[in-house]
N, C-alpha and C positions, 0 to 999 in steps of 0.2 A: 674446612669447605672449598674445596675446588672451586674456581670460576674460568669458563672458559670462554676466549673471544669470538664472537660472531660478527654478522657483517651489519648488524642491526645494533650491537652496543659497541660503547668505546672500549678503550684498551683499558685492562684491569688494573685497579689499583689496591696497594697492600691493606690487608682487613684491617680496621683498628675496632677496639671495645666500643661496643653500643653501652655500657652502664656506666659511662663516666661522666660526672655532673659537669663538667669542663666544657662537654660536646655542645657544638652548639645545635639550637632549636629549628633552625633552618638551614642546616650546614650546605655549603656552596659542592662540597664532597659528596659522593655517593657513595654510602658503604653498603658493603653485604653483611648482611646478619645470619650467623649460624642458627644451626636447627639443633636442639640439645636431643640427645638420645636419638638422634636419627636413623633410621636402618635404611634410608634411602638411597639409592645410588643412584650415580650419572651426574650431570652437571643441574646447578639451578640460576633459574633465573633472577638477577639480582635486583633486590629490593628497592626502587627509586623516592618513595615518601618519606617525607622527614620524621613521619609517625614513628617510624621504627627506630628512632633516637629514644623512644619513651616505652617501647614493647619488647621481648624475646620470643622467639617462637619455642613451642613446646611441643614434642609428641607424645599426646595423653592417649593411649589404646590404639594407636594408629592412625589417629587424626591429630593434626598441626593444629595445634592452637596459639594465641597470642597473650603471653602473660604482662600484665603492668609492669614496671621496674617498680611503682611506688606503693601500690598498694596489695599488688600480687594476684589482681583477679585474672582470671582465665577469660579468653574472649575468642569468637569465632576466627578461623583463618582459614579459609577457603579462596580459593582463588577467585570464586563468583563473589564472596562477602566485599572485595574492596573496603577501603579503610575508614570511609566516613564514620562508621561507630566506633572506630578506636579514638577517631580526633574529638568527637563529643565525651568520649570517656575523658579525656585529659581533661578539657576542656569544662564540662560540666559536671561530672558523677566523681569523679576520683577526689578523696578529700585531701589527698597526700601531697597530688601534682603540685610542683612550684607554679608560680603565676610566670615566673622568668627564669629561663635556665640561660644565663650569662648571654643574651641576643649580642651579634656582631653587631647589628643596626638597627636604629629606631623601627618599631612597630614590627617585630618578629616574637610578640607574644602570642602565644598558641590559641589562648582562648581569646585572644582580639579577633586575629585570623578566622577561627572558626565562625566567629560571631558575623564579621564582614561577609565570608562565604556565603553562609546563609542568609544572609541579609539580600544578599545579589541574585543569589538565585530565587528565593519567595518572590523578591519583585520584577523579576524578568518574567516568572509566571502567573504573576497576579494574584501571589497567595499570602493572606495574610498571617503573619507569626508572631508570636509574644517576643522574640529575641529579636525582631526588628526594630531598628532605633536609626528613623529617618529623621526628614527635615522639621516635622512638625513635632516630632518628639524632643529634638533639641530645643524649638522653641517655647514649649509646655515647661521644659526641666529650666530652660533660662530664667520662666517665669516665676517656678517654684523657687529659685535660688534667690529672685529678687523679693519673693515676699516672705522670705525666712529672714533676709537681712531687716525688711522693715519691722517684723513683728517683735523679734528679737533683740533688735538693736545694734546688730554685729557690726564692725567697721569693714569698709569696703573692700579693706585689705587681707579678708579674710580668703580671696580668690587666689592671693599671693603665696598661701602658709601652706609648706609642703605637706605635712601631715593632711591638711583638708584633700589637698589634690590625690593623692596616696587613695585616701578615703571614698571620693568621688570615683577614681580610676577603678576601683576594685567593685564598686557597685554597678558600675555601665560605663566600661573603658571607652566606646563608643562617644561619651558626651566630651564636647570641646569646651573646657573651662575657659571663660570669659574673662578679660581683665578688667579692673576696678572702673576704668570709665565706662567700658558698655555696661557693666553693673549702674553704674550712677545713669546713664540713660534709661536702662529699664526701669529702673526705681521712678524715675520721671514719667515715663510712660503710662505706670500705675497707676501714680496719683493723677496724671491728666484724664484719665478715662475712668476713674472714681469721680473727678471733680464733674465732668460733663454728665454723669451719673445722676448725682445729686442736685443738680442744677435744673436737669429737665422734672427729678421727681418734687422739687419745691414750686416750681414753675408751672406742675400742672396740679399741684396741690392746693387745697382752696383755703387751709388754713394759714393765718397770718403766724410770721418769722420773729420769735424773741432773741433778741442779741446780749451776749455776757462777754466783757473782757478786761483783762487784768492785767499790770505791768508789774515787773519786780527786777529785783537785780540778785544775780546766783553770787553766793560768800564766795565761792573759789575763783571765780574767772572776774567777778567785780563787772560784767556786763550786765547789760537791761535788756530783757526780753517782753514782747507784748504778742499774747494770746486772743482769738478772738472765736467763739463759737456760737453756731445759730443752732436754735431749738426749736422742734415744731412739732405738730400732732399729724401725725400720718393720715391717709383716707381709712384705713385699719384702725384708728385712734390709739395708735400705739406712741410713746413719746420718744422723739428722735434728737440725738444730737450730733453735731459735726462741728470738728473743727477747722473752718473755713480761712484761719490765717495764724502762722506762728512765724516772729520774723524777732529779728534782732533791733532794740531801739537806739539807735545813738542820741547823744545828746543835741539840745536839749528837749527835756519832756515837759513841754508846756502846753498849753491847750490846743494852740495853732499844729504843730506836731502830730498831736494824738488824732485832733479831728481829720487832719488831711487822711492819716493811712484810714482809718475809721472810713470814711466815705468812700474811698478809692476802694476799698475791700467791699463794701455794701455793693456798689455799681457792677462791681466785677463778676459780682456773685447775681446779678440784679433782683436783689431783695429790700433796693431801698424804695420802692413803692409797697411792698408787702410787711413793713415793721409793725409791730405790737409796742416794744418796747425795749429799751437798752439797759442792763443792769451793771454797774458800775459802783465802786467804795466810795469812801466820803473825803477821797482827797481834793482838796482845793480845784487844781489842775482839772480835774472831771466835772467839776461844776463849770468852768469855762469852757470846756469841751463842748459837753450838753447843749450849751446856748449857742454855741458856732453852729451845732449840727440841726439843731431846731429851725436856725435859718435857711440853711440849705436845703433841707426838704419840704416837700409838697404838702401842705399842712391838710390838705383836702384826703391826702392818704394815710393819713394817720388817725389812730383813734381820739376823737373829741378834740381834732385838732390839735393833738401831740401835747395835752395836756397830763396824760399819763406815759407818755415818753421817757422822762427819766424816774428811772427806778434805781433808789439807794439800797444797798447788799444789807441784807436782815442779818446775815453772820457776822459781815464785818460791825456795824454797829455793836453787836453782842459782844465782840471784841472788844472793841473800845470800852463799853460799861465795864467789862471784866478786870481790864488792864488798871481804868481807874481803882477800881479795889485793890488789886495785888500791889499798887503804887503804896498804898497808905500801910500795907503788913509786908512789904520787903525786907525789911529788916528782922522779921518774925521767923523767916524759912532759910535765912541766907545761911545758917550752920549747918541745917539739911543739905541744901545746895553744895554748901563744900563738901560733906562728906561724899554727897553721892558723886563728885568730880574726883575726890581722892582715889575711891575703890573702882574707879569706869578709867581712870589714866592709863594703866599699862595692862598688858595680857596676865603679868605676874601677879599684880594685885587681883584682879578678877578669878585666876584659879585660887587665891589667897579664901577671898572673900566666899566663894562656891564651897570649898572645902568647910570652913567654918558654920555654912549656913548648915551644908547636911550633917555637920556633929549636932547641930542645935535643933535637926528633927524640922525643920521649917519645910512643908508638904510642897510649896508654892515653887516653880520652876522660872518665873517672871526674874528677866534681868533689870538690872539699875539702870535706868536713863537718865541722862542731864537733858535739862529742859533749854528751850529759847526762849529769851526772854522778851523776845517780841512776840509771841505765841504763847497763849495762857494757858492753851489745851495742853502743852507741852509741860508747862507747871504741873498741874493737875494731874496727869498722869505721872510724873516725877515722884510727886506727895505719895499716890497712892500705893506705887510700888514699894519705897522707902519704906511706909508704914507697917509692911509686911514683915519687913526685916528688922524691925526696929530696937530687938531684945538680940539682933546678932552683932549690932555694931560695939557696944560694951567689952562684947567678948575678944572683939580685934585690934583692942589698945593692948592686950598682952602677945600680939602676932605681928605686929609692925609699928617698928620703935619711931617711924617718922608719922605716924597716926597717931595724935595726941589729944585731941578735943572731939570727945565725941557729942552729939546733941544732947542736951538735957531733957529733962521731963517736960518742961514748960516749952521748949521748942518742938516736943512730939504734941504736946497740948496745942498748940496754934498750928500746926500741920494738920491735925487731927480736923480741926475746926474749919480751916479753910478749905480741905479734902471735902468735905461733908458740905460747906456752902457751894463750891463749884461745880460740885456731882451734878445739879441738875441742868446749869448751864450746859456742861458737857454733853448731855442728851440731848437739850435743845439745839444745839448746835451741830450735833451730826445729824439730828432730824431735819434741818433745815438746810443741812448740805449734801441732802439725797441728791442722786442724779436719775435716778430709774422712775422716778415716782414725782409727780407734781407736789410741790411744798408749800405753795402760797397758803392754799387754805389751813394750814396747819400754823401760820404765823399767829394769829390774835389768839386761840388758846393757849398757846405756847408764853407767850408775852404777856397775856393775863398771869399766868401762873408765875412768872419772874417775878411782875409786880406784886404779885402776894408774898411772895418770899423776901423781898426786900423789906417790904413792910414791915414783916415780923423780924427782920434782923435788926430793926431800928428800937425794940424792944427787949433786946439782948441785954441779958446783964454783964456782958464780957463788952467791955470798953472798944475794943479792938475790930469787934465785930460792928459795934453800933457808928463806928468812925468809917468803917469799909461800905457800911451799906448807907450811910448819907452821901459817898463821894460819889458811888455808883447809883444812889436815884438821882442826883442832879444832873449826870451824863444820859442817865435814859429819859428824863421829860426833855433834854436836850433834843433830841433825835426822834423823840415819839412821832411829832408831827410830819416829819421828814418821810416818812412810809405808810402813811393811814390811806392815803389815796386809792393806790392801787391793791392794797391788803385787804382793804375792808370791802372792796369788789368781788374779791374770792373768797369771803366769808359768805356775802353775802348772797353769791350763788351755790352755796351748799344746800342743796336742798332740805337737810334737814330742820334748819331753824333761821335762815334767811336774815332779814333786818333786825328781828327782835334779839337775836343772839347779841348781834353787834352792837345794840342799845346798851345791853347788859354790859358788855363788856367795856364800852365808853363810860357808862356812870359809875364803874369799878374805879376805874384808872385815871380818870380825869376830871376836871370842874366840870360844872353842870352849863357851863355856858357854852363852853367849848364842846360838849358831848351834844348839845340841840344843832349846834352849828355844823358840824362835823357828819352827824346823822342827814341832816337833810340834805348836805353835799354829796353824800354818798348815793341818795334815793334819787336825786337828781341825775348822776351821772349814770346809774342804773337806767333809768329812763330814755336818755339820751344815746345809749347804746343799743339798747334791744328795741326803744320805741320807734327812734329816728331812723334807725336804720332797717328796722323792718324782720328782726329776725322774729321777735315774739310780741304777744300784747300783756306787758307787766304792769298796764297801768291801774287792773283792778288791785295789784300787789302792793302798789305803791298808795293807793288811794286807802286800802283796807289800814296799811302802815299808818298812815296820817290820821284816818278818822279815830282808832282806836287810842290814837291818844300817846303814843309812842314817842312822837317828835316832843311831847308836852314834858321834858323830862321832871321836871318841877314836880308834877302831879304822880310821878313815879312811884311804886313801893314791890315790896313783894310778891302779891297779889300778880302782877303781870308776868311772872316767873315762875308761876308757882306749877307751870305744866312742864318744866325741865325736872325728869326726875333724877335720881342720882346716877343710875344707870347710862342713861342717855347723856347726862352732862359729862361722864365719867368717860364717855366714847371720845371726847377732844382733850381728854388729860388731864381735865379740872379736879381739884380735889376740894372737898367741903365747900360746893359752890351755895348752898342754902343757908349753912351756918354764917359766910360771909356777908348776907345781904341784911 
């Protein structure tokens, strides 16, 4: 096709192919585009739009059409049609169009150019468009990126990954990916916003705030960390929990360092005057820390002047009790532990174990797991899983020359006994470790059942079980009085049984002299909290409890508890209460 020069057009250039993949997307040169099968004569105006790098003209039934070089689609090509629809086809509709066509300089992606032009046009006209990506969209996307990193614990360096950058660019080319320092600032901004919102919520809430804190050392880095969590009941009666501090704790971990950090955190969140209780484990440094904190806080703002401030973690006490029993039977399960360690040491051995398990027609798909000696529940899980595959281990003696000693029948008997005995402890620990529901009212019924179980173990014919029960009972009695105050109040406030059930539990678990003392102490505390503070009138409850003689436990008999049916008592998870009276 010939091109004639006019006064309004520059000098002609030699024509070049428009179908070349190496041709620039936004070429600085302007090329002519031939019309295939064209019967028109005369000169043709040179096409100046860069979109013709991706289309060619065709004469279809006397009409000129634009055909996409990538998908072959025919589109309108009239002088009044313009080229916007062609650009939009390449940018959005064409499934085969490349994102880039070897641009000579940055910013020549046709998809991005179309979006930018459409954005500028709609903004100038004040028209909203789904494809518009303005500054507000940029801020919202940055916030979404920060939330993604927070939720999934991605590294900050994810924004530097080439694959992530290409992925984001494909979704929204106009989004400017931020650096890791900016991302870090965005994350801190979200934290500060959430903190202020939570502080306002706690400040307006009429409920007091309970605190739990723990300190531990990571095995891989040998660094110590401390976490502080606040628990409260919202105005809609929903149990809420918020982590208000998580820090690395340098040495020393003495009572002075712990109390300083905890007091600073309470003051920072403005909850030092709204405390109900602080729950910690039974470490000696925590005892000293609680004494220092009690001296620093205003006694008038605490329940009963701070008598109920220090709460010992019930789950941790159960852990100490069970660990005492496991120390007695440590050698009895050592061969099972060695076997589990051997078959979980390498992927090759794990594959062999799984193969033999399938050949032995073991229906379970549970994987062997090695226990952590300081966490008794992992020992229970290890034994419960190993017992499923106890018939597989003898077969493995022929498959692995280095595996020479499988557990004996006596070893499996001990493992079976220990697993059965620890089963209830495991259920109670899971119950008391719940975070989505109140747990204090479950403590007395659960502990009562544990006490009953341990007493039954003492009469076992197996000497190993008797030794284990004796050790566990000694530890049980040592820590019993350390938790009775706050937990007894929780069971008294349960509207089903109140003080009577508490007396029943104490009679079965403690000596008569202590039962009388503790029951009266609990009644006085309930009276002090609710009557003195004016929340409600429980004087009638207290007098009814005293007049009926429940405090005089010397004269107590099963007649006092005949109202407790098996179904009612079963609601507490207690078995055979009437039979044990």
